[in-house]
N, C-alpha and C positions, 0 to 999 in steps of 0.2 A: 913642857910650854914655855916661856920665859914671859911674863909678867909684863903686860903695857904698863910703860911710864904715866898713861897719857890717865886720867878720873875720868866716867861717862863724860862729865857736864864736859869736860876737854875735848872730848870726840866729839859732843853733839854741838859745841859754838865752832868746831870746824868745820865743819857738814855744815853749819847755817851761812858760812864768809859763804863754803859753795852756793849754795841756794841763793844768796844777795847777789850773788855775778862774780865776783870777781875768782879770777882764773888761777884754774886749781894749781900750777907750775905758782904763781905765787904764796896761795897759801901752803902750798909744802915749805918753802924758801922759809919760810916767818914759823910755820911750826916745827921746821926740822923733822919731818918725813918726807916716805918717799913718797910717788904717785902712784905706785901699785897699793903700798901701806893705805891713801887717801880713797883709792875705789871701792880696794877691800873692807873696808872701816863705813863707807858708800853703801857696798849691796848689804852690808850687814845688817847698818843700823838706818837709816835713811828714815827718817819721819820719824823717831824715836827720841821721844823725852826722857834726859838723863835715867828719873826714879823707871824708867821700862827697860832704858839699857841694863839695868844692875839686877831688875827683875829677870829678864831672860838670859843673863848673866849666871843666877841662882839654877834657873830652873834646867842650864846646859850643864851644872855638876852638879845637880841633882840624875840629871838621866846620867851622864859617865858615871859614876858611881851605881846607880841601878843596873846600868845595862855590866859591869863588871862584878856587884853580885852575881849577876844572872848565871856570868860564862863564869862561876866557882861552883855555883849549885850546878850546871847541867855539868861542870867539870867532875863532880863528887857520888851528880848520880850515874854517871858511865863509867865509873870507880867501882861503885857499890856493886851495876850489873855486871861487871868483867868479874869480880869475886862470885856472886852467885851464878854464871855458866859453867865456871871454874870445880864450884862444887857439885854441879850436879855432871 
């Protein structure tokens, strides 16, 4: 996935503008983002501070690594069980 060109602080600032009553179309035009991007950010980050946004990203990255590790270990286990079955 492509990394965002916006920092967590910038995303928080853009979302705060929406909360302050500025029309979404105007916010998106100024920031150079689509409305879909704005609403995706709002769904994911609304109400979070930049530090909380950074922590959420760290947790998501850690979760992704752990899921990959579990998948690799499950595959190894399945391969070992297959070898054992063939020997019997």
